[in-house]
PyMOL commands that place a pseudoatom at each C-alpha (Angstrom):
pseudoatom trace, name=CA, resn=MET, resi=1, chain=A, elem=C, hetatm=0, pos=[0.000, 0.000, 0.000]
pseudoatom trace, name=CA, resn=ILE, resi=2, chain=A, elem=C, hetatm=0, pos=[2.804, 2.443, 0.838]
pseudoatom trace, name=CA, resn=LEU, resi=3, chain=A, elem=C, hetatm=0, pos=[4.448, 1.730, -2.519]
pseudoatom trace, name=CA, resn=ARG, resi=4, chain=A, elem=C, hetatm=0, pos=[1.188, 2.457, -4.299]
pseudoatom trace, name=CA, resn=LEU, resi=5, chain=A, elem=C, hetatm=0, pos=[0.825, 5.709, -2.339]
pseudoatom trace, name=CA, resn=HIS, resi=6, chain=A, elem=C, hetatm=0, pos=[4.184, 6.859, -3.717]
pseudoatom trace, name=CA, resn=LYS, resi=7, chain=A, elem=C, hetatm=0, pos=[3.367, 5.589, -7.229]
pseudoatom trace, name=CA, resn=ALA, resi=8, chain=A, elem=C, hetatm=0, pos=[6.352, 3.263, -7.047]
pseudoatom trace, name=CA, resn=ARG, resi=9, chain=A, elem=C, hetatm=0, pos=[7.082, 0.693, -9.718]
pseudoatom trace, name=CA, resn=PRO, resi=10, chain=A, elem=C, hetatm=0, pos=[9.680, -2.064, -9.939]
pseudoatom trace, name=CA, resn=LEU, resi=11, chain=A, elem=C, hetatm=0, pos=[13.179, -0.825, -10.760]
pseudoatom trace, name=CA, resn=GLN, resi=12, chain=A, elem=C, hetatm=0, pos=[14.517, -2.859, -13.657]
pseudoatom trace, name=CA, resn=TYR, resi=13, chain=A, elem=C, hetatm=0, pos=[18.153, -3.970, -13.628]
pseudoatom trace, name=CA, resn=ARG, resi=14, chain=A, elem=C, hetatm=0, pos=[18.898, -2.140, -16.886]
pseudoatom trace, name=CA, resn=GLU, resi=15, chain=A, elem=C, hetatm=0, pos=[17.734, 1.141, -15.319]
pseudoatom trace, name=CA, resn=SER, resi=16, chain=A, elem=C, hetatm=0, pos=[20.263, 0.989, -12.485]
pseudoatom trace, name=CA, resn=PRO, resi=17, chain=A, elem=C, hetatm=0, pos=[22.675, -1.943, -12.610]
pseudoatom trace, name=CA, resn=TYR, resi=18, chain=A, elem=C, hetatm=0, pos=[24.961, -0.331, -10.008]
pseudoatom trace, name=CA, resn=LEU, resi=19, chain=A, elem=C, hetatm=0, pos=[22.167, -0.059, -7.438]
pseudoatom trace, name=CA, resn=HIS, resi=20, chain=A, elem=C, hetatm=0, pos=[20.995, -3.631, -8.066]
pseudoatom trace, name=CA, resn=ASP, resi=21, chain=A, elem=C, hetatm=0, pos=[24.535, -4.984, -7.702]
pseudoatom trace, name=CA, resn=PHE, resi=22, chain=A, elem=C, hetatm=0, pos=[25.227, -2.883, -4.599]
pseudoatom trace, name=CA, resn=VAL, resi=23, chain=A, elem=C, hetatm=0, pos=[22.042, -4.057, -2.862]
pseudoatom trace, name=CA, resn=ALA, resi=24, chain=A, elem=C, hetatm=0, pos=[22.753, -7.678, -3.827]
pseudoatom trace, name=CA, resn=LYS, resi=25, chain=A, elem=C, hetatm=0, pos=[26.230, -7.476, -2.235]
pseudoatom trace, name=CA, resn=LEU, resi=26, chain=A, elem=C, hetatm=0, pos=[24.878, -5.925, 0.958]
pseudoatom trace, name=CA, resn=ALA, resi=27, chain=A, elem=C, hetatm=0, pos=[22.136, -8.535, 1.241]
pseudoatom trace, name=CA, resn=GLU, resi=28, chain=A, elem=C, hetatm=0, pos=[24.630, -11.357, 0.721]
pseudoatom trace, name=CA, resn=ARG, resi=29, chain=A, elem=C, hetatm=0, pos=[26.962, -9.967, 3.388]
pseudoatom trace, name=CA, resn=SER, resi=30, chain=A, elem=C, hetatm=0, pos=[24.026, -9.625, 5.776]
pseudoatom trace, name=CA, resn=GLY, resi=31, chain=A, elem=C, hetatm=0, pos=[22.760, -13.131, 5.103]
pseudoatom trace, name=CA, resn=ILE, resi=32, chain=A, elem=C, hetatm=0, pos=[19.322, -11.989, 3.979]
pseudoatom trace, name=CA, resn=ASP, resi=33, chain=A, elem=C, hetatm=0, pos=[17.375, -12.385, 0.758]
pseudoatom trace, name=CA, resn=ARG, resi=34, chain=A, elem=C, hetatm=0, pos=[17.854, -9.615, -1.765]
pseudoatom trace, name=CA, resn=PRO, resi=35, chain=A, elem=C, hetatm=0, pos=[15.072, -7.049, -1.388]
pseudoatom trace, name=CA, resn=THR, resi=36, chain=A, elem=C, hetatm=0, pos=[12.931, -5.972, -4.301]
pseudoatom trace, name=CA, resn=LEU, resi=37, chain=A, elem=C, hetatm=0, pos=[13.893, -2.556, -5.639]
pseudoatom trace, name=CA, resn=ALA, resi=38, chain=A, elem=C, hetatm=0, pos=[11.311, 0.022, -6.617]
pseudoatom trace, name=CA, resn=ILE, resi=39, chain=A, elem=C, hetatm=0, pos=[11.480, 3.573, -7.924]
pseudoatom trace, name=CA, resn=TYR, resi=40, chain=A, elem=C, hetatm=0, pos=[9.028, 6.402, -7.365]
pseudoatom trace, name=CA, resn=PRO, resi=41, chain=A, elem=C, hetatm=0, pos=[8.718, 9.854, -8.937]
pseudoatom trace, name=CA, resn=SER, resi=42, chain=A, elem=C, hetatm=0, pos=[10.163, 12.647, -6.809]
pseudoatom trace, name=CA, resn=ASP, resi=43, chain=A, elem=C, hetatm=0, pos=[12.849, 15.253, -7.438]
pseudoatom trace, name=CA, resn=VAL, resi=44, chain=A, elem=C, hetatm=0, pos=[13.857, 15.049, -3.768]
pseudoatom trace, name=CA, resn=PRO, resi=45, chain=A, elem=C, hetatm=0, pos=[16.701, 12.555, -3.223]
pseudoatom trace, name=CA, resn=ASN, resi=46, chain=A, elem=C, hetatm=0, pos=[15.187, 10.031, -0.834]
pseudoatom trace, name=CA, resn=ALA, resi=47, chain=A, elem=C, hetatm=0, pos=[14.747, 6.318, -0.186]
pseudoatom trace, name=CA, resn=PHE, resi=48, chain=A, elem=C, hetatm=0, pos=[12.913, 4.086, 2.247]
pseudoatom trace, name=CA, resn=ALA, resi=49, chain=A, elem=C, hetatm=0, pos=[12.891, 0.434, 3.133]
pseudoatom trace, name=CA, resn=MET, resi=50, chain=A, elem=C, hetatm=0, pos=[10.114, -1.763, 4.442]
pseudoatom trace, name=CA, resn=SER, resi=51, chain=A, elem=C, hetatm=0, pos=[9.637, -5.409, 5.177]
pseudoatom trace, name=CA, resn=ALA, resi=52, chain=A, elem=C, hetatm=0, pos=[7.054, -7.797, 6.526]
pseudoatom trace, name=CA, resn=SER, resi=53, chain=A, elem=C, hetatm=0, pos=[9.793, -10.405, 7.040]
pseudoatom trace, name=CA, resn=ARG, resi=54, chain=A, elem=C, hetatm=0, pos=[13.436, -11.082, 6.182]
pseudoatom trace, name=CA, resn=GLU, resi=55, chain=A, elem=C, hetatm=0, pos=[12.285, -12.735, 2.951]
pseudoatom trace, name=CA, resn=GLU, resi=56, chain=A, elem=C, hetatm=0, pos=[9.971, -9.991, 1.677]
pseudoatom trace, name=CA, resn=GLY, resi=57, chain=A, elem=C, hetatm=0, pos=[11.900, -6.714, 1.807]
pseudoatom trace, name=CA, resn=PHE, resi=58, chain=A, elem=C, hetatm=0, pos=[11.481, -3.685, -0.418]
pseudoatom trace, name=CA, resn=ILE, resi=59, chain=A, elem=C, hetatm=0, pos=[13.722, -0.709, -0.998]
pseudoatom trace, name=CA, resn=ALA, resi=60, chain=A, elem=C, hetatm=0, pos=[12.188, 2.247, -2.809]
pseudoatom trace, name=CA, resn=VAL, resi=61, chain=A, elem=C, hetatm=0, pos=[14.321, 5.048, -4.189]
pseudoatom trace, name=CA, resn=SER, resi=62, chain=A, elem=C, hetatm=0, pos=[13.199, 8.343, -5.646]
pseudoatom trace, name=CA, resn=THR, resi=63, chain=A, elem=C, hetatm=0, pos=[14.008, 9.401, -9.183]
pseudoatom trace, name=CA, resn=GLY, resi=64, chain=A, elem=C, hetatm=0, pos=[15.932, 12.281, -7.601]
pseudoatom trace, name=CA, resn=LEU, resi=65, chain=A, elem=C, hetatm=0, pos=[18.329, 9.789, -6.051]
pseudoatom trace, name=CA, resn=THR, resi=66, chain=A, elem=C, hetatm=0, pos=[19.046, 7.751, -9.165]
for i in range(1, 66): cmd.bond("trace and resi %d" % i, "trace and resi %d" % (i + 1))
show_as sticks, trace
zoom trace
């Protein structure tokens, strides 16, 4: 619901390979599943993370951050 509120959509690998690779490395080091990445429209550089469990995490980044 919070992702829908921000008009977030899935962030494709080809849109930001660096961010996908960076998050994958951090998740591996932490011993957690890689979170799903999303992007939402905003000129303000910002990001937020949310999770219902260790297996279902999301990281949303604004277009101003990418």
